[in-house]
C-alpha positions as CSV (number, residue, x, y, z in Angstrom):
1,M,-168.0,-99.9,-121.0
2,G,-165.5,-97.2,-122.0
3,E,-165.6,-95.9,-118.5
4,T,-164.5,-99.3,-117.1
5,A,-161.8,-99.6,-119.7
6,Q,-160.4,-96.2,-118.8
7,I,-160.4,-97.1,-115.1
8,L,-158.6,-100.4,-115.7
9,N,-156.2,-98.8,-118.2
10,P,-155.6,-95.2,-117.0
11,D,-152.5,-94.7,-119.2
12,K,-154.4,-95.8,-122.4
13,T,-156.6,-93.8,-124.7
14,V,-160.1,-95.1,-124.8
15,F,-162.2,-94.2,-127.8
16,V,-166.0,-93.9,-127.6
17,P,-168.0,-93.6,-130.9
18,G,-169.9,-90.6,-129.7
19,M,-170.6,-88.8,-126.5
20,I,-174.4,-89.4,-126.9
21,D,-173.8,-93.1,-127.6
22,G,-174.7,-95.2,-124.7
23,C,-176.2,-98.5,-123.5
24,T,-179.8,-98.7,-122.6
25,L,-179.0,-101.7,-120.4
26,A,-176.4,-99.8,-118.4
27,D,-178.7,-96.8,-118.3
28,S,-181.5,-98.8,-116.8
29,I,-179.9,-98.8,-113.3
30,D,-177.8,-96.4,-111.2
31,A,-175.9,-96.5,-108.0
32,P,-178.6,-95.0,-105.8
33,T,-181.0,-97.7,-107.1
34,V,-178.5,-100.4,-106.2
35,R,-178.2,-99.0,-102.7
36,R,-182.0,-99.0,-102.3
37,L,-182.2,-102.6,-103.5
38,K,-179.5,-103.6,-101.0
39,K,-181.6,-102.3,-98.2
40,E,-184.7,-104.0,-99.6
41,F,-182.8,-107.3,-100.0
42,P,-180.4,-107.6,-97.1
43,G,-178.3,-110.7,-97.0
44,Y,-178.3,-111.0,-100.8
45,T,-175.0,-111.1,-102.8
46,F,-175.4,-108.5,-105.6
47,V,-174.0,-109.6,-108.9
48,C,-173.8,-107.2,-111.8
49,Y,-173.3,-107.7,-115.5
50,I,-170.2,-106.0,-117.0
51,N,-172.5,-103.7,-119.0
52,T,-173.1,-101.4,-116.1
53,T,-171.5,-98.1,-115.0
54,A,-168.5,-98.0,-112.7
55,D,-170.7,-96.5,-110.0
56,V,-173.0,-99.5,-110.2
57,K,-170.1,-102.0,-110.2
58,A,-168.8,-100.3,-107.1
59,E,-172.0,-101.0,-105.2
60,C,-172.1,-104.7,-106.2
61,D,-170.3,-107.6,-104.7
62,V,-169.4,-109.4,-107.9
63,C,-169.1,-108.3,-111.6
64,V,-169.6,-111.0,-114.3
65,T,-169.6,-111.4,-118.0
66,S,-172.0,-113.4,-120.1
67,S,-169.4,-116.1,-120.5
68,N,-168.7,-116.6,-116.8
69,V,-172.0,-115.7,-115.0
70,Y,-173.2,-119.3,-114.5
71,D,-169.9,-120.6,-113.1
72,I,-169.3,-117.6,-110.9
73,V,-172.8,-117.6,-109.4
74,E,-172.7,-121.3,-108.9
75,K,-169.6,-120.9,-106.8
76,I,-170.9,-118.0,-104.6
77,S,-171.4,-119.5,-101.2
78,N,-174.5,-117.3,-100.5
79,D,-177.7,-118.9,-101.7
80,K,-179.4,-115.5,-102.1
81,I,-178.4,-113.7,-105.3
82,Y,-179.6,-110.4,-106.7
83,F,-178.6,-110.1,-110.4
84,L,-178.7,-106.9,-112.3
85,P,-179.5,-105.2,-114.5
86,D,-180.5,-107.6,-117.4
87,K,-183.8,-109.3,-116.7
88,F,-183.2,-111.7,-119.6
89,M,-179.8,-112.8,-118.3
90,G,-181.2,-113.0,-114.8
91,S,-184.0,-115.2,-115.9
92,N,-181.6,-117.4,-117.9
93,L,-179.3,-117.5,-114.8
94,A,-182.1,-118.8,-112.6
95,K,-183.1,-121.5,-115.2
96,E,-179.5,-122.6,-115.6
97,M,-178.9,-122.9,-111.8
98,T,-182.1,-125.1,-111.6
99,K,-180.8,-127.1,-114.5
100,R,-177.5,-127.6,-112.8
101,G,-179.2,-128.6,-109.5
102,V,-177.9,-125.6,-107.7
103,K,-180.3,-124.2,-105.2
104,K,-180.2,-120.4,-105.3
105,D,-182.9,-117.8,-104.5
106,I,-182.2,-115.5,-107.5
107,K,-183.9,-112.2,-107.8
108,F,-183.2,-110.0,-110.8
109,Y,-183.7,-106.4,-111.9
110,N,-186.0,-105.5,-114.7
111,G,-183.4,-103.8,-116.9
112,V,-183.2,-104.4,-120.7
113,C,-181.2,-103.8,-123.7
114,Y,-183.7,-102.5,-126.3
115,V,-182.1,-104.6,-129.0
116,H,-182.6,-107.8,-127.0
117,E,-186.2,-106.8,-126.2
118,E,-187.1,-105.6,-129.7
119,Y,-185.9,-108.5,-131.8
120,S,-187.2,-112.0,-131.4
121,P,-186.2,-115.4,-132.8
122,E,-189.2,-115.1,-135.1
123,D,-187.8,-111.8,-136.5
124,I,-184.5,-113.5,-137.3
125,Q,-186.3,-116.4,-139.0
126,R,-188.3,-113.9,-141.1
127,I,-185.2,-112.0,-142.1
128,R,-183.5,-115.3,-143.0
129,L,-186.4,-116.1,-145.3
130,E,-186.5,-112.7,-146.9
131,Y,-182.7,-112.6,-147.4
132,P,-181.4,-116.1,-147.9
133,G,-177.7,-116.3,-147.3
134,A,-177.5,-113.1,-145.4
135,K,-175.1,-113.1,-142.4
136,I,-176.8,-112.3,-139.1
137,V,-174.6,-110.2,-136.8
138,S,-175.6,-109.4,-133.3
139,H,-173.9,-107.5,-130.4
């Protein structure tokens, strides 16, 4: 995300916590993979989540955030959507479009954020029971 911030703000200083710090979700896909998928799924509009590298964003048609993904995809005139990289957001997107009565053929990539994959609602409930009153913070 620092990479995108730097591109959008070239005159600003962008701080990154550490050079080895990264994002498993962003690291789950690269530009050559997007190019391959575009050949495999011709006619699809490629929608990427903001947590991707600039190279991946450059290969996609639309970039979205978690707060605007449903509204943006709903308004895309193409009924064929390929969402990447987050399989959880892709699955939720498909369910939401169905719930809204929007007919879209939504394919999605199998990328994950390890935090989202590792922790379940049951884990949070267990933590709440073990530590009553604890504040739960997520990214």
